[in-house]
C-alpha positions, 0 to 999 in steps of 0.5 A: 756562141763562142767556140769550145777551145780545145787542144790536140797533140800531133805526136809523130814517131817513125813516120807515124802519128798517134791517134786515140779512140774515145771510150764508151759512155762519153761523147762520140764514143768509139771515134778516133782523134788526136789526143788532147782536150779542153782548156780549163779556165786560167790554163794556157793551151800548152799547159792544158795539152800537157795535162790532158796527155798526162791524164789520158796517156800517162806520158810527159810531153814537150809541146812545140809549135802550132801544127794546125788550127781547125774550126768545126761546127758540130750539132751541139756547137762550134769547136776550135782546135789548136793542134801542136806538134809534140814530143814524148819526153818521159813515160810509157803510153797507157790507156787511162782516159782513152779506149785505145791508142795506135801509131798510124801512117798518115796516109792511112788515117782515112781507114779510121773513123776520125772525128770530123773536126780533125779533118784539117789536121789529117789533110795537113799531115798527108800533104806536109808532115 
C-alpha cells in the first residue's frame, strides 16, 4: 500500500509555531496538527500546501524549503508528510477549515494532543528550529 502523501506548513513567527485543531466530524477530531493536507492528483506539493492553507485559514503563504519529511503508519494505512518552512504573505488567520489555531512555543508542543505523524516535525523544531 502506497502512503498517503500530504503536506504541512511550519509557520514560525516570534519564536512560536502555528498549530491547528481538527474539527469535529472528521478523522482524528479535536487533535492538533501542523496545518496542511492532501495533495490532489496533478498538483505539486507546494501548490497543494498553498491551497490547503487558503482553504483552512484564509491566508496566502510563501512555501520555502523542506523542513522535515515524516513517515507514520496509522491503523488505516501509512502517511508521508512533506513539511515545508512557510511564511504568511497576506491575510488574517481565520478558522475556516479548522476548529482553532494557536501560536505555540515549540518547547511547549508536548502539552497538546498532536497527531502522532507530526512527532518528527516536533522533534526537529525542539532541536533545530
